[in-house]
PyMOL commands that place a pseudoatom at each C-alpha (Angstrom):
pseudoatom trace, name=CA, resn=MET, resi=1, chain=A, elem=C, hetatm=0, pos=[-10.283, 21.691, -106.505]
pseudoatom trace, name=CA, resn=ARG, resi=2, chain=A, elem=C, hetatm=0, pos=[-11.767, 18.905, -109.315]
pseudoatom trace, name=CA, resn=VAL, resi=3, chain=A, elem=C, hetatm=0, pos=[-14.841, 18.667, -111.080]
pseudoatom trace, name=CA, resn=ALA, resi=4, chain=A, elem=C, hetatm=0, pos=[-16.501, 16.537, -113.321]
pseudoatom trace, name=CA, resn=CYS, resi=5, chain=A, elem=C, hetatm=0, pos=[-17.365, 18.323, -116.400]
pseudoatom trace, name=CA, resn=PRO, resi=6, chain=A, elem=C, hetatm=0, pos=[-21.084, 17.849, -117.248]
pseudoatom trace, name=CA, resn=TYR, resi=7, chain=A, elem=C, hetatm=0, pos=[-21.180, 17.071, -120.797]
pseudoatom trace, name=CA, resn=CYS, resi=8, chain=A, elem=C, hetatm=0, pos=[-18.014, 14.607, -121.338]
pseudoatom trace, name=CA, resn=GLY, resi=9, chain=A, elem=C, hetatm=0, pos=[-17.692, 13.429, -117.502]
pseudoatom trace, name=CA, resn=GLU, resi=10, chain=A, elem=C, hetatm=0, pos=[-13.565, 14.092, -117.070]
pseudoatom trace, name=CA, resn=ARG, resi=11, chain=A, elem=C, hetatm=0, pos=[-12.372, 15.518, -114.018]
pseudoatom trace, name=CA, resn=ILE, resi=12, chain=A, elem=C, hetatm=0, pos=[-11.029, 19.060, -114.410]
pseudoatom trace, name=CA, resn=SER, resi=13, chain=A, elem=C, hetatm=0, pos=[-9.008, 21.084, -112.118]
pseudoatom trace, name=CA, resn=ILE, resi=14, chain=A, elem=C, hetatm=0, pos=[-10.636, 24.641, -111.475]
pseudoatom trace, name=CA, resn=ALA, resi=15, chain=A, elem=C, hetatm=0, pos=[-8.897, 27.559, -109.512]
pseudoatom trace, name=CA, resn=ILE, resi=16, chain=A, elem=C, hetatm=0, pos=[-11.226, 29.147, -106.777]
pseudoatom trace, name=CA, resn=ASP, resi=17, chain=A, elem=C, hetatm=0, pos=[-10.569, 33.042, -106.281]
pseudoatom trace, name=CA, resn=ALA, resi=18, chain=A, elem=C, hetatm=0, pos=[-10.302, 32.576, -102.188]
pseudoatom trace, name=CA, resn=GLY, resi=19, chain=A, elem=C, hetatm=0, pos=[-11.149, 36.511, -101.662]
pseudoatom trace, name=CA, resn=ALA, resi=20, chain=A, elem=C, hetatm=0, pos=[-14.854, 36.043, -102.808]
pseudoatom trace, name=CA, resn=ASP, resi=21, chain=A, elem=C, hetatm=0, pos=[-17.007, 33.402, -100.560]
pseudoatom trace, name=CA, resn=ALA, resi=22, chain=A, elem=C, hetatm=0, pos=[-19.592, 33.177, -103.675]
pseudoatom trace, name=CA, resn=GLN, resi=23, chain=A, elem=C, hetatm=0, pos=[-18.825, 33.228, -107.306]
pseudoatom trace, name=CA, resn=ARG, resi=24, chain=A, elem=C, hetatm=0, pos=[-20.580, 32.193, -110.390]
pseudoatom trace, name=CA, resn=TYR, resi=25, chain=A, elem=C, hetatm=0, pos=[-18.640, 32.071, -113.800]
pseudoatom trace, name=CA, resn=ILE, resi=26, chain=A, elem=C, hetatm=0, pos=[-18.125, 30.362, -117.093]
pseudoatom trace, name=CA, resn=GLU, resi=27, chain=A, elem=C, hetatm=0, pos=[-15.215, 28.475, -118.133]
pseudoatom trace, name=CA, resn=ASP, resi=28, chain=A, elem=C, hetatm=0, pos=[-14.865, 26.222, -121.014]
pseudoatom trace, name=CA, resn=CYS, resi=29, chain=A, elem=C, hetatm=0, pos=[-13.702, 22.311, -120.208]
pseudoatom trace, name=CA, resn=GLU, resi=30, chain=A, elem=C, hetatm=0, pos=[-10.346, 21.820, -121.237]
pseudoatom trace, name=CA, resn=VAL, resi=31, chain=A, elem=C, hetatm=0, pos=[-11.081, 18.397, -122.435]
pseudoatom trace, name=CA, resn=CYS, resi=32, chain=A, elem=C, hetatm=0, pos=[-14.267, 19.055, -124.495]
pseudoatom trace, name=CA, resn=CYS, resi=33, chain=A, elem=C, hetatm=0, pos=[-14.051, 22.444, -124.846]
pseudoatom trace, name=CA, resn=ARG, resi=34, chain=A, elem=C, hetatm=0, pos=[-17.959, 23.211, -123.734]
pseudoatom trace, name=CA, resn=PRO, resi=35, chain=A, elem=C, hetatm=0, pos=[-19.099, 25.809, -121.589]
pseudoatom trace, name=CA, resn=ILE, resi=36, chain=A, elem=C, hetatm=0, pos=[-19.381, 24.938, -117.989]
pseudoatom trace, name=CA, resn=VAL, resi=37, chain=A, elem=C, hetatm=0, pos=[-21.450, 27.070, -115.365]
pseudoatom trace, name=CA, resn=PHE, resi=38, chain=A, elem=C, hetatm=0, pos=[-19.728, 27.115, -112.088]
pseudoatom trace, name=CA, resn=GLU, resi=39, chain=A, elem=C, hetatm=0, pos=[-21.080, 28.148, -108.773]
pseudoatom trace, name=CA, resn=VAL, resi=40, chain=A, elem=C, hetatm=0, pos=[-18.676, 28.156, -106.092]
pseudoatom trace, name=CA, resn=TRP, resi=41, chain=A, elem=C, hetatm=0, pos=[-19.654, 28.823, -102.306]
pseudoatom trace, name=CA, resn=ARG, resi=42, chain=A, elem=C, hetatm=0, pos=[-18.163, 28.656, -98.628]
pseudoatom trace, name=CA, resn=ASP, resi=43, chain=A, elem=C, hetatm=0, pos=[-20.217, 27.380, -96.258]
pseudoatom trace, name=CA, resn=ALA, resi=44, chain=A, elem=C, hetatm=0, pos=[-20.463, 28.404, -92.333]
pseudoatom trace, name=CA, resn=ALA, resi=45, chain=A, elem=C, hetatm=0, pos=[-17.773, 25.983, -91.420]
pseudoatom trace, name=CA, resn=GLY, resi=46, chain=A, elem=C, hetatm=0, pos=[-15.555, 27.600, -94.077]
pseudoatom trace, name=CA, resn=ASP, resi=47, chain=A, elem=C, hetatm=0, pos=[-15.623, 24.576, -96.503]
pseudoatom trace, name=CA, resn=TRP, resi=48, chain=A, elem=C, hetatm=0, pos=[-15.763, 25.165, -100.408]
pseudoatom trace, name=CA, resn=GLY, resi=49, chain=A, elem=C, hetatm=0, pos=[-18.818, 23.615, -102.265]
pseudoatom trace, name=CA, resn=VAL, resi=50, chain=A, elem=C, hetatm=0, pos=[-19.187, 23.648, -105.819]
pseudoatom trace, name=CA, resn=ALA, resi=51, chain=A, elem=C, hetatm=0, pos=[-21.519, 22.860, -108.757]
pseudoatom trace, name=CA, resn=ALA, resi=52, chain=A, elem=C, hetatm=0, pos=[-21.121, 22.416, -112.173]
pseudoatom trace, name=CA, resn=SER, resi=53, chain=A, elem=C, hetatm=0, pos=[-23.859, 22.591, -114.843]
pseudoatom trace, name=CA, resn=ARG, resi=54, chain=A, elem=C, hetatm=0, pos=[-23.945, 22.546, -118.166]
pseudoatom trace, name=CA, resn=GLU, resi=55, chain=A, elem=C, hetatm=0, pos=[-24.904, 26.312, -120.064]
pseudoatom trace, name=CA, resn=ASP, resi=56, chain=A, elem=C, hetatm=0, pos=[-28.078, 25.421, -121.253]
pseudoatom trace, name=CA, resn=ASP, resi=57, chain=A, elem=C, hetatm=0, pos=[-28.740, 24.152, -117.773]
pseudoatom trace, name=CA, resn=ALA, resi=58, chain=A, elem=C, hetatm=0, pos=[-28.304, 27.292, -116.502]
for i in range(1, 58): cmd.bond("trace and resi %d" % i, "trace and resi %d" % (i + 1))
show_as sticks, trace
zoom trace
C-alpha cells in the first residue's frame, strides 16, 4: 500500500500485517527519515484503511 508522508509529502510503500485487523505503529519515512504514526484497520467489508500522521500530532 502507498501512503503520503505527512512531513515531506512523498508517497511511500508500507506493508500491512494481514493477521491483525487493527494496528498502530511508528515507522520512519524512507525519504525524509522523520517518524510517521500509522494506524491501519480493516472495515466491515474487509477493505484496508490507513491513516498517516506526524509523531507530534499523535
